[in-house]
Each structure stands twice: as C-alpha cells, then as structure tokens.
C-alpha positions in Angstrom: 0.0 0.0 0.0 3.0 2.3 0.5 6.2 1.7 -1.5 9.4 3.6 -0.8 12.2 3.1 -3.3 15.7 4.6 -3.0 14.5 7.5 -0.8 17.0 10.2 0.1 16.3 13.1 2.5 18.9 15.9 2.9 18.8 19.0 5.1 18.7 22.0 2.8 20.7 24.3 5.0 23.7 22.1 5.8 23.4 19.5 3.0 23.6 16.8 5.6 22.0 13.5 4.6 19.4 12.1 7.0 18.0 9.2 4.9 20.1 7.5 2.3 18.9 5.0 -0.3 16.0 3.7 1.9 13.7 1.2 0.3 10.8 -0.8 1.8 7.1 -1.7 1.3 4.4 -1.3 3.8 1.6 -3.8 3.2 -1.6 -4.7 4.9 -0.9 -6.0 8.5 2.6 -4.6 8.6 3.8 -2.8 11.8 7.1 -1.3 10.8 9.0 0.5 13.5 11.5 3.3 12.7 14.4 3.3 15.1 17.7 5.3 15.4 19.5 7.7 17.7 18.2 11.2 18.4 18.4 13.6 15.4 18.8 10.9 12.8 15.6 12.0 10.9 12.9 9.6 12.2 10.2 12.2 12.6 11.4 13.9 9.3 10.9 10.6 7.5 7.3 10.3 8.7 6.5 13.9 7.9 8.0 13.5 4.5 5.8 10.4 3.8 2.7 12.2 4.9 1.6 14.8 2.3 0.2 17.4 4.7 3.1 18.6 6.8 6.0 21.1 6.5 9.1 19.6 5.1 10.6 22.9 3.6 13.8 22.4 5.6 14.7 19.2 3.7 15.1 18.0 0.1 13.6 14.7 -0.8 14.2 12.5 -3.8 13.3 9.0 -4.7 10.1 7.1 -5.5 7.2 7.0 -3.0 4.0 5.3 -4.3 1.0 5.3 -2.0 -2.3 3.5 -2.6 -4.7 4.9 0.0 -5.1 7.8 2.4 -2.4 8.4 5.1 -3.3 9.4 8.6 -0.4 11.0 10.6 0.0 11.4 14.4 2.6 14.1 14.9 5.0 13.9 17.9 4.5 17.4 19.5 0.8 18.1 19.0 0.8 20.8 21.7 3.6 22.8 20.0 1.5 23.4 16.8 -2.0 23.3 18.3 -1.5 25.0 21.6 -4.1 27.8 21.0 -6.7 25.6 19.3 -9.8 24.2 21.1 -10.6 20.5 21.4 -13.6 20.8 19.0 -11.6 22.7 16.4 -8.7 20.3 16.6 -10.9 17.4 15.8 -12.4 18.9 12.7 -9.3 20.8 11.3 -6.5 19.4 9.2 -4.1 22.2 10.1 -4.2 24.8 13.0 -4.5 27.8 10.5 -7.4 26.2 8.5 -10.9 27.5 8.8 -13.4 25.0 10.3 -14.7 22.5 7.7 -18.2 21.8 8.9 -18.6 18.8 6.7 -16.0 17.0 9.0 -18.5 17.2 12.0 -20.1 14.1 10.4 -17.0 12.1 11.4 -17.7 12.9 15.1 -20.6 10.5 15.4 -18.4 7.8 16.9 -16.5 10.1 19.1 -18.0 9.0 22.4 -17.2 5.3 21.7 -13.6 6.1 20.7 -12.9 8.4 23.6 -14.2 5.7 25.9 -11.7 3.2 24.4 -8.9 5.7 25.1 -9.9 6.4 28.6 -11.2 9.9 28.0 -14.6 11.3 29.1 -16.9 13.0 26.6 -16.7 16.0 28.8 -13.3 16.8 27.3 -15.2 17.6 24.1 -18.1 19.4 25.8 -15.8 21.6 27.9 -13.9 22.6 24.7 -10.7 23.7 26.4 -7.6 24.8 24.6 -5.1 22.0 23.9 -2.5 24.0 25.7 -4.5 23.6 28.9 -4.6 19.8 28.7 -2.1 17.3 30.0 0.4 15.8 27.6 -1.3 12.4 27.8 -4.8 13.9 27.2 -3.4 15.6 24.1 -1.9 12.4 22.7 -5.2 10.5 23.3 -7.0 13.2 21.4 -4.6 12.8 18.6 -5.3 9.1 18.5 -9.0 9.8 18.6 -8.7 12.1 15.7 -6.8 9.5 13.7 -9.4 6.8 14.5 -12.3 9.1 13.5 -10.9 9.6 10.0 -11.1 6.9 7.3 -7.4 6.4 6.7 -5.9 3.4 5.0 -2.3 3.8 6.3 -1.3 5.1 9.8 2.0 6.9 10.6 2.5 7.3 14.3 5.3 9.5 15.8 6.0 8.5 19.4 2.4 7.5 20.1 3.1 6.4 23.7 4.5 9.8 24.8 2.9 10.8 28.1 0.3 8.0 28.0 -0.7 6.3 31.3 -0.1 2.5 31.7 -3.7 1.6 30.8 -3.6 3.5 27.5 -0.2 2.2 26.6 -1.5 -1.3 26.9 -4.5 -0.3 24.8 -2.2 1.1 22.2 -0.1 -2.1 22.2 -3.2 -4.1 21.6 -4.5 -1.7 18.9 -1.2 -1.8 16.9 -0.9 -5.6 17.3 -4.4 -6.3 16.1 -4.9 -3.5 13.5 -5.1 -4.7 9.9 -4.2 -1.3 8.4 -0.5 -1.0 7.8 1.3 1.1 10.5 4.7 2.9 10.3 5.7 4.2 13.7 8.5 5.7 15.8 8.7 4.7 19.4 11.2 4.9 22.3 9.2 2.2 24.2 11.1 -1.0 23.9 8.2 -3.0 25.4 5.9 -1.7 22.7 8.5 -2.5 20.0 9.0 -6.0 21.3 5.2 -6.6 21.4 4.2 -5.1 18.0 6.9 -4.6 15.4 7.2 -7.1 12.5 9.6 -4.9 10.5 12.4 -2.4 11.3 13.6 0.7 9.5 16.9 1.7 11.0 18.3 5.2 10.5 22.0 5.5 11.5 24.8 8.0 11.5 28.2 6.4 10.9 31.8 7.5 10.4 31.9 9.6 13.5 28.3 10.7 13.0 29.1 12.4 9.6 27.4 10.0 7.2 23.8 8.6 7.0 23.1 4.9 6.6 19.5 3.6 6.2 18.2 0.1 5.8 15.1 -2.1 6.3 14.7 -5.6 7.7 11.5 -7.6 7.8 11.7 -9.2 11.3 10.6 -8.6 14.9 12.4 -6.0 17.1 14.0 -8.7 19.3 15.1 -10.7 16.3 16.5 -7.5 14.8 18.5 -6.7 17.9 20.0 -10.2 17.9 20.6 -10.0 14.2 22.4 -6.6 14.4 24.6 -7.8 17.3 25.5 -11.0 15.6 26.2 -9.2 12.3 28.4 -6.7 14.1 30.4 -9.3 16.0 30.8 -11.5 12.9 32.0 -8.5 10.7 34.3 -7.4 13.5 35.8 -10.9 13.8 36.4 -11.1 10.0 38.0 -7.6 9.9 40.2 -8.4 12.9 41.3 -11.8 11.5 42.1 -10.3 8.1 44.3 -7.6 9.7 45.9 -10.0 12.0 46.8 -12.4 9.2 48.1 -9.4 7.1 50.3 -8.2 10.0 51.7 -11.7 10.4 52.4 -11.9 6.7 54.1 -8.5 6.7 56.2 -9.4 9.7 57.4 -12.6 8.0 58.1 -10.6 4.8 60.2 -8.0 6.7 62.3 -10.7 8.4 63.1 -12.2 5.0 63.7 -8.8 3.4 66.1 -7.8 6.2 68.0 -11.1 5.8 68.3 -10.7 2.0 69.3 -7.0 2.4 72.0 -8.1 4.9 73.3 -10.8 2.5 73.4 -8.1 -0.3 75.6 -5.9 1.9 78.0 -8.8 2.5 78.2 -9.8 -1.2 79.6 -6.6 -2.6 82.9 -8.3 -3.5 81.1 -11.2 -5.3 79.4 -9.6 -8.4 77.4 -12.7 -9.4 76.0 -13.2 -5.9 75.3 -9.4 -5.6 73.3 -9.4 -8.9 71.2 -12.3 -7.8 70.4 -10.7 -4.5 69.6 -7.4 -6.2 67.1 -9.2 -8.4 65.6 -10.8 -5.3 65.4 -7.4 -3.5 63.6 -6.0 -6.6 61.2 -8.9 -6.6 60.5 -8.5 -2.9 59.8 -4.8 -3.3 57.2 -5.7 -5.9 55.7 -8.2 -3.4 55.7 -5.5 -0.7 53.6 -3.2 -3.0 51.1 -6.1 -3.6 50.8 -6.6 0.2 50.1 -2.9 0.6 47.4 -3.0 -2.1 45.7 -5.7 -0.2 44.8 -3.1 2.5 42.4 -1.5 0.0 40.3 -4.6 -0.1 40.2 -5.1 3.7 36.7 -5.7 5.2 35.9 -2.4 6.9 35.9 -2.5 10.7 32.2 -2.2 11.5 31.1 0.9 13.4 29.0 0.3 16.5 26.2 2.8 16.9 27.1 4.4 20.2 24.8 5.6 22.9 25.3 8.8 24.9 28.5 9.1 26.9 27.9 11.5 29.8 27.7 11.1 33.5 26.9 13.1 36.6 29.8 14.1 38.9 30.4 11.1 41.2 30.9 13.5 44.1 27.3 14.6 44.0 25.9 12.9 47.2 23.3 13.7 49.9 23.6 12.4 53.5 21.1 9.7 54.3 19.6 11.9 57.1 19.4 15.1 55.0 15.8 16.3 54.8 14.9 17.3 51.2 11.2 17.9 51.4 8.3 17.8 53.9 5.4 18.6 51.7 1.7 18.9 52.5 -1.2 20.1 50.3 -4.9 20.0 51.3 -6.2 20.1 47.7 -4.4 19.8 44.3 -6.3 22.1 41.9 -6.1 23.5 38.4 -8.4 26.6 38.5 -11.5 25.5 40.3 -11.1 21.9 39.4 -10.0 19.7 42.4 -7.8 16.9 41.2 -6.7 15.3 44.5 -6.6 15.9 48.2 -4.4 15.5 51.4 -1.1 15.1 49.6 1.9 14.4 51.8 5.4 13.6 50.7 8.4 13.5 53.1 11.8 12.9 51.5 14.9 12.2 53.6 18.2 11.4 51.9 19.0 10.6 48.3 15.8 8.8 47.3 14.6 8.2 43.7 10.8 8.4 43.5 8.6 7.8 40.5 5.1 9.2 40.3 2.5 7.5 38.2 -1.3 8.0 37.6 -3.9 8.4 34.9 -3.6 11.1 32.3 -5.0 14.4 33.5 -4.8 13.5 37.2 -2.4 16.4 37.9 1.0 14.8 38.0 2.8 17.6 36.1 1.1 20.2 38.2 2.2 18.4 41.4 5.8 18.1 40.2 5.9 21.9 39.6 4.7 22.5 43.1 7.4 20.1 44.4 10.0 22.1 42.4 8.8 25.4 43.9 8.7 24.0 47.4 12.3 22.5 47.3 13.7 25.7 45.8 12.1 27.8 48.6 12.7 25.5 51.5 16.1 24.1 50.9 19.5 25.2 49.6 19.8 22.3 47.2 20.7 23.0 43.6 17.6 21.9 41.7 17.3 20.9 38.0 13.9 20.7 36.3 12.9 19.1 33.1 9.3 20.1 32.0 7.2 17.7 29.9 6.7 20.2 27.1 10.3 21.5 27.0 8.8 25.0 27.0 12.1 26.7 27.8 13.4 25.5 24.4 10.5 26.7 22.4 11.6 30.3 22.8 14.4 31.8 20.7 18.0 31.1 21.7 20.7 28.6 20.6 22.0 25.5 22.3 25.0 27.1 23.9 23.0 29.9 25.3 20.5 27.5 26.9 23.5 25.8 28.6 24.7 29.2 29.7 28.0 28.4 28.0 28.2 31.0 25.2 29.9 33.7 27.3 32.4 31.6 29.2 35.2 30.0 27.1 36.0 27.3 29.6 32.4 26.3 30.1 31.8 26.5 26.3 34.8 24.1 25.7 33.3 21.6 28.2 29.8 22.0 26.8 31.0 21.4 23.2 32.9 18.3 24.3 29.9 16.9 26.1 27.5 17.8 23.2 29.8 15.8 21.0 29.5 12.9 23.3 25.7 13.3 22.9 26.1 13.0 19.1 25.5 16.7 18.3 27.1 17.8 15.1 29.2 21.0 15.2 26.5 23.0 13.4 23.8 21.6 15.8 25.7 23.1 18.8 24.7 26.6 17.6 21.2 25.7 16.3 18.0 27.4 17.7 16.8 25.1 20.4 13.2 25.1 19.0 14.6 23.4 15.8 16.0 20.4 17.7 14.3 17.0 17.7 12.4 15.9 20.8 15.3 13.5 21.7 17.9 16.1 21.3 15.9 18.4 23.6 15.7 15.8 26.3 19.4 15.2 26.1 20.0 19.0 26.3 18.1 19.3 29.6 20.1 16.4 31.0 23.3 18.0 30.0 22.4 21.3 31.6 21.7 19.5 34.9 25.1 17.8 34.6 26.9 21.0 33.9 25.1 22.7 36.8 25.9 19.8 39.1 22.3 19.8 40.4 21.8 17.8 43.6 18.1 17.3 43.1 16.3 16.5 39.8 12.6 16.9 39.0 11.9 15.2 35.7 8.6 15.1 33.8 8.5 12.1 31.4 12.3 12.4 30.8 12.6 9.3 28.6 9.6 10.2 26.4 11.7 11.0 23.3 14.9 9.1 23.9 15.8 6.3 21.5 16.1 2.7 22.7 19.8 3.1 22.1 20.2 6.1 24.5 17.6 5.0 27.1 19.7 2.2 28.7 22.6 4.6 29.3 20.3 7.3 30.8 18.8 4.6 33.1 22.3 3.7 34.2 23.4 7.3 34.6 20.4 8.2 36.8 20.5 5.0 38.8 24.1 5.9 39.8 23.3 9.5 40.5 24.0 10.4 44.1 21.3 13.0 44.6 17.5 13.1 44.7 15.2 12.3 41.8 11.5 12.9 41.6 10.1 11.9 38.2 6.7 11.7 36.6 6.9 8.7 34.2 5.0 5.8 32.6 8.2 4.2 31.2 8.0 0.7 32.6 11.7 -0.1 32.0 12.8 3.2 33.4 10.8 2.6 36.6 12.2 -0.9 37.0 15.9 0.2 36.4 16.1 3.4 38.4 13.5 4.0 41.2 13.4 3.0 44.9 9.8 4.0 45.4 6.7 4.4 43.2 3.8 6.7 44.2 0.4 6.7 42.5 -1.6 10.0 42.3 -5.4 9.7 42.0 -8.4 11.7 42.9 -8.2 10.6 46.5 -4.5 11.3 47.4 -0.8 10.5 46.6 0.0 7.0 48.0 3.0 4.8 48.0 2.6 1.7 45.8 3.0 -1.7 47.4 6.2 -3.6 46.4 
C-alpha cells in the first residue's frame, strides 16, 4: 500500500544526509518501527511520507508510491495546536485552517472512541484549549482524531508519549491487532517488542558524519540479535584479516632484512650481488602487492554508540538530610480539584517515581514540588518540564546551557555535546529546531553542567531512542542526589527508582512492592 524506493532526505541548510537510499514496502498487516539515535531523521521521515506537513527544511528525492489515504499522528501536538480548542482540533487538518463543517459528520463515533482511550466525553463538551490539557490527554485526542478519519495507512510518531499505563496497553493491543499498515516511531522497547514485524533503522556512521538507512522484515527482538550477531561477525572477520596481514608482513620484513644483509655482505662477489639485487627488486614488488591488499580489507564495522555523559560522582546527599516535607490540602487546576491530602516526606538521596492516569495532575504536582524545594532548601535543583517550553523560545543550544559567554564552560559543553552525538552546526542551532530526543538530552546535559543535587523530571525518557535510554537509566541509577520523576516508562521505573507513588483523585499514595 506504500512503497518507498531509494528515498534520500537531505537538510537544505547544511546539506547533511538524514536518509540515504532507503527502500521498503508497507503492506496490509505490517507494523514497521522506525528506530535510530536522536536527530537521525525519524520524525522527518514520517512527515515526508505524509503529504500534509511542513518539510521545507529538507530536500527529498526517490520514489514514493501510495495507494490509499495516510493518517499521521505528529509527535509534538501541543507545539502546533497550543491555542486551538478541542472541538476545532478534531475537525481541522491544520491549525490555521478554517473549520470544515462537513467534517463534523465524522464525530458520530467520538464517544465510543474516547471511551476506548480512557477519555470522558466532557473533554469535548468543555472545549478547552489543547495547551491547557495534560500531555497524555493531548496524545489521546490525537489518537481519537486518527481513528475518526477513514485512513488506509497510519503513521504514528512516538504515540506512547505521556500516556498512562492503561492507555499504553490499549495502544499495544491496537497496533498488534490493526489490519491497516502502520509505520511508527517509538522509544518504548516493550511496545517495540510486542508489536513490530519490520524495522527501518536510520543510522549515522563515520563519527556521525554519514547517514546509513536500511530495512529488515523481522521482529524487534530478532533484529537486535541479528544486528549484534552481524556486528560481531563482521568485527571478527575484519580483525582476523588484519591479524593475518600483520603476520604476513612481519614474516616478509624478516626475509627482506635477511636478503638486504646478504646483499651488503656480497659486494665483493658480483654474481651473488646481482642475484640478491634481483631478489630485492622482486621482494619490493611483493611488498607493493601486500600494501594494495589493504584497500580490499573488510571495513571494521562501526558500532552505533549511545550517549556518553555522567553526573559528577561527588554529588551525594547524606542519608539523614531532609529534602522535602510537603503537604497540600487540595491539588487544583483553576476551580477543578484533582486530588486531596497530599503528603510527601523525602529524607536522603531517594529516587521516587510518580504515576497515575492522564489528567490527574502529576505535572502540576511536580511543579509544586519544584517550587517547594527551591524555597525550603539550599539544594541545587534541576527541572525538566514535559513540554520543553524553555526550548520553544528563541535562543541557541550554547545559550541554553549558559556556556556562550564563558570560554572554559563552552569548551566543556561542546565536548559533552559531541558525546551526545550533536554535530558542530547543531551546537549553535536554535533550540526550537531540535528534535524531541535532542531536547531531552540537552536538559540532562544542563543538569550535569550545573551539578544539580536534586532533579525533578517530567517524562524524561519520552523522546529518547532505545539506544540512548539504557545509558540514561544507568546514569540516573548511579546519580547520588534526589530524583522525583513523573513517568510511565516501565523499564525506566524498574531500572532506576526506589519507590513508586500513585496519584489519583483521593491522594498520593505509595505503591506496594
């Protein structure tokens, strides 16, 4: 239903290649996952394949043949639809369009679809602006809009972002059982393992300067094993070839030195000297052949690297240090009471995860914790908001890191940005032009540079690739300070957190086990 043949995507401004020679076919029943490190062009690929989204910053060439209508779920819905109401969002194709009243006919099944997604019909009746909804509520609305339209092919960009556990499980079931072909980007390894039957992998190789793109029709787990086995096999062949060549060259040098020594000793015997001179000439010719063999060496395979940054090991908090003693009678947004009688007492370097249904007030509560700790303690506090709003304003990467006016800090920042796979030109880009994954890494880097002793993180892994996520888990599990995070990332919770709290309409309570 969708055929991509030798597709190339290049950034107009820098000429850098994001997608190179990619070919694959998306048929009925296919669930093809697009994976790759942050900034490799995953979202750009989906936008390019959908016909209704801005791709002016890239140049595309190749053949794309589509039989059917494409439905596209964008990654950052709030960014583009912030000032649009729920009702208008559901009946508009683009934020700037006028309302197409004929599209209201599609809303006849809205109640049933919202119910499947765990949303109440009141979200439509209240008609709030999307910017006033939680991240999870916005993603659910995006899925509802997609399900209301009669699309033949679905493109989903990070569909699990900000979703609660219940909706993630629904989405897994939906993708697995859907007969329409689906091409999707996801950081959620559990989702990939459960649903993908094909993999598009976008890579940057040769020190992140060259794009490599390919497709394999297999499950995500099979692909991970296949990629590891292929890498190890190619590495073994390359090492063996070089080892055998070194041994051959060493043996050649020993013989050559012996003949050269004999030639030096045979200067008084012309006939012997002539024979040895011929032998030297022959051996020089042999040496040139050996050197030419290097050209045909199997290249040493490049292993796609994750991020390589760490918090200062000296960041620690004493076990008896009181970080927060928080009480709130009612958690409210406007006049809407979300929860009551919230108490959280933190002593020492704890790592606490907060979970709960979408719209229950987790992000609002995390902001209150942030304000409380800054006022009541002298800890250095880092905060990563869910929507990355600080990065949507003008300013470049180095300015956000507060490193553009300090030569020493700039040198350190540039080195660490390189470890995060930022290209030189990306280090001075406007932050609003970065990918979601690059933005998440930028917040983490700022916290490292500032040596924060307390981190408040709102869905910090939501845009990180499966390649980067394990390193981030390891980095935060070894961190010696306090972490309070809102998250629905199952693997992240398992790897990093000491305690899990659930927020609901009654209170904030510690989960058993």
